[in-house]
C-alpha positions in Angstrom: -166.1 -79.5 -152.3 -167.7 -80.0 -155.7 -166.3 -82.6 -158.1 -166.7 -82.1 -161.8 -166.7 -84.5 -164.7 -163.4 -84.7 -166.4 -163.3 -83.3 -169.9 -160.9 -81.9 -172.5 -161.0 -78.2 -173.4 -159.6 -77.2 -176.8 -157.9 -74.2 -175.3 -156.7 -75.5 -172.0 -156.3 -79.3 -172.7 -157.2 -82.2 -170.4 -158.6 -82.4 -166.9 -161.1 -79.5 -167.2 -164.6 -79.4 -165.8 -167.2 -80.7 -168.4 -169.6 -77.9 -167.4 -166.9 -75.3 -168.4 -166.2 -76.9 -171.8 -167.2 -73.7 -173.7 -166.4 -71.2 -171.0 -164.1 -68.2 -171.8 -162.4 -68.2 -168.5 -160.5 -71.2 -167.1 -161.8 -72.8 -164.0 -159.6 -74.6 -161.6 -161.6 -77.4 -159.9 -161.5 -81.0 -158.8 -162.4 -83.3 -161.7 -163.0 -87.1 -161.9 -163.3 -89.6 -164.7 -165.6 -91.7 -162.5 -169.3 -90.6 -163.0 -170.2 -91.9 -159.6 -168.0 -89.2 -157.9 -169.4 -86.2 -159.9 -171.3 -83.9 -157.6 -171.6 -80.9 -160.0 -175.2 -80.9 -161.1 -174.5 -79.4 -164.6 -171.8 -82.0 -165.3 -174.0 -84.8 -164.0 -176.8 -83.6 -166.3 -174.6 -83.8 -169.3 -173.5 -87.3 -168.3 -177.1 -88.4 -167.6 -176.3 -89.5 -164.1 -177.5 -88.5 -160.6 -175.1 -86.0 -158.8 -173.1 -87.5 -156.0 -173.3 -86.0 -152.5 -171.0 -83.0 -152.1 -168.1 -83.6 -149.8 -167.1 -80.9 -147.3 -163.7 -79.5 -148.1 -161.0 -78.7 -145.5 -162.1 -78.9 -141.8 -165.6 -80.1 -141.2 -168.1 -77.6 -139.7 -170.5 -78.2 -136.8 -173.1 -76.3 -134.8 -172.2 -74.7 -131.5 -174.0 -76.1 -128.5 -174.4 -72.7 -127.0 -174.9 -70.0 -129.7 -176.0 -72.4 -132.4 -173.8 -70.8 -135.1 -171.9 -73.0 -137.6 -168.2 -73.0 -137.2 -165.1 -75.0 -138.3 -163.8 -77.9 -136.3 -160.1 -77.8 -137.4 -159.2 -81.0 -135.4 -162.4 -82.7 -136.6 -163.4 -83.0 -132.9 -164.1 -79.6 -131.3 -165.2 -76.3 -132.6 -162.8 -73.4 -133.3 -162.6 -70.1 -131.5 -165.6 -67.9 -132.2 -167.3 -64.9 -130.6 -170.9 -64.3 -130.1 -172.7 -61.2 -128.7 -175.9 -61.6 -126.9 -176.5 -58.5 -124.7 -180.0 -59.6 -123.9 -178.6 -59.9 -121.2 -178.2 -63.6 -120.7 -174.5 -63.0 -121.3 -172.0 -64.4 -123.9 -170.0 -61.4 -125.2 -166.9 -62.0 -127.2 -165.7 -65.6 -126.9 -168.5 -68.1 -126.9 -168.6 -70.6 -124.1 -169.3 -73.4 -126.7 -165.9 -73.2 -128.3 -163.5 -76.1 -127.7 -166.5 -78.5 -127.3 -167.9 -81.1 -129.7 -170.7 -79.8 -132.0 -174.4 -80.0 -131.3 -174.7 -82.8 -133.8 -172.6 -85.0 -131.4 -173.8 -83.9 -128.0 -176.0 -81.4 -126.2 -174.3 -81.7 -122.8 -173.0 -78.1 -123.0 -176.4 -77.0 -124.1 -177.9 -78.5 -120.9 -175.2 -76.7 -118.8 -175.9 -73.4 -120.7 -179.7 -73.9 -120.0 -179.1 -74.2 -116.2 -176.8 -71.1 -116.3 -179.5 -69.1 -118.1 -182.0 -70.1 -115.4 -179.5 -69.0 -112.8 -179.0 -65.6 -114.5 -182.8 -65.2 -114.7 -183.2 -66.0 -111.0 -180.5 -63.5 -110.1 -182.2 -60.8 -112.1 -185.5 -61.5 -110.4 -183.9 -61.2 -107.0 -182.4 -57.8 -108.0 -185.8 -56.7 -109.4 -187.5 -57.6 -106.1 -185.0 -55.4 -104.2 -185.4 -52.6 -106.6 -189.2 -52.6 -106.4 -189.1 -52.4 -102.5 -186.4 -49.8 -102.6 -183.9 -52.1 -100.8 -180.9 -50.9 -102.8 -178.5 -48.4 -101.3 -176.7 -47.3 -104.4 -177.0 -47.6 -108.2 -174.7 -46.9 -111.1 -175.4 -44.3 -113.8 -173.4 -44.3 -117.0 -172.8 -40.6 -118.0 -171.3 -39.0 -121.0 -167.7 -37.7 -120.4 -167.8 -35.1 -123.3 -165.1 -37.2 -125.0 -165.1 -39.4 -128.1 -163.1 -42.6 -128.8 -161.1 -43.1 -132.0 -164.3 -44.3 -133.7 -166.0 -41.1 -132.7 -168.3 -42.8 -130.2 -169.4 -41.2 -126.9 -167.2 -42.3 -124.0 -169.2 -43.0 -120.9 -168.1 -43.4 -117.3 -169.8 -45.1 -114.4 -171.0 -42.8 -111.6 -172.3 -44.1 -108.3 -175.6 -42.6 -107.2 -176.6 -43.2 -103.6 -180.0 -43.4 -102.0 -181.6 -39.9 -101.5 -179.3 -38.1 -104.0 -181.1 -35.6 -106.3 -180.4 -34.9 -109.9 -177.2 -33.0 -110.4 -175.0 -31.5 -113.1 -172.7 -33.8 -115.1 -169.2 -32.7 -113.9 -167.7 -33.6 -117.3 -169.6 -30.7 -119.0 -169.4 -27.0 -118.5 -171.9 -25.4 -116.0 -173.4 -23.5 -118.9 -174.8 -26.7 -120.4 -178.2 -27.2 -118.7 -179.7 -29.9 -121.0 -181.1 -32.9 -119.1 -178.9 -35.1 -121.4 -175.9 -33.7 -119.4 -177.3 -34.4 -116.0 -176.7 -37.2 -113.5 -180.2 -38.6 -112.6 -181.6 -38.7 -109.1 -181.6 -42.0 -107.3 -185.3 -42.3 -107.6 -185.3 -41.7 -111.3 -182.4 -44.1 -111.8 -184.2 -46.7 -109.7 -187.3 -46.5 -111.9 -185.3 -46.7 -115.2 -183.3 -49.6 -113.8 -186.5 -51.5 -112.9 -187.7 -51.2 -116.5 -184.3 -52.3 -117.8 -184.1 -55.4 -115.6 -187.7 -56.3 -116.5 -186.7 -56.1 -120.2 -183.6 -58.3 -119.6 -185.6 -60.9 -117.7 -188.0 -61.1 -120.6 -185.2 -61.6 -123.1 -183.5 -64.3 -121.0 -186.9 -66.1 -120.6 -187.0 -66.2 -124.4 -183.5 -67.6 -124.5 -184.5 -70.2 -121.9 -187.5 -71.3 -124.0 -185.4 -71.5 -127.1 -182.5 -73.5 -125.5 -184.9 -75.8 -123.6 -186.5 -76.6 -127.0 -183.1 -77.5 -128.4 -182.4 -79.8 -125.5 -185.8 -81.5 -125.7 -185.6 -82.1 -129.5 -182.0 -83.1 -129.6 -181.0 -86.3 -131.4 -177.5 -87.3 -132.5 -176.8 -86.9 -136.2 -173.9 -88.2 -138.4 -170.9 -85.9 -138.2 -168.8 -84.7 -139.9 -171.7 -83.9 -142.1 -172.1 -83.8 -145.8 -172.9 -80.5 -147.5 
């Protein structure tokens, strides 16, 4: 919240911002006759004083310990509901696990927990990759187009189980006259190869997340909160 120097405007009378003295449109703002409370740089310049620190209006904001976005803390203690997509795929889709906790300025305990969870996700992916590479998986899932669109005109897909040894076959959701590969259900071997590449990509992205979050934990220091803006 910005505090302006109190002034009198010929058109609107008293309690007007000094910086808007000659403005054509009225500006509703917080004003003060005390120069030490004036945070508006233009008003402070006209008064010949140093601007005061701006004070945050309404609920204070804080940094989420998990997604590191800035959100309101309506109770001045914990962060409000917020969503955060991260299909990387170290998870967090929709509601962020950092909501309802104190901000990163106050604690990094949730960040430490999140770091361990990320490591667990990575290890699980590596186990799955090892099984895929030695062909120790009996079935995989292929997401195929259903020849339908949702209300936003996006393709609707459906999960189809493909078992070991199955060959490429026609997508049952499309007419037999459609022979394009786009409308096929892939063979198990082709799906296994593409899944291996997908899992490797996900592992790489989660490794990046782990490096980033670990850096946050290592460099964490408590800072004054609620903070000034």
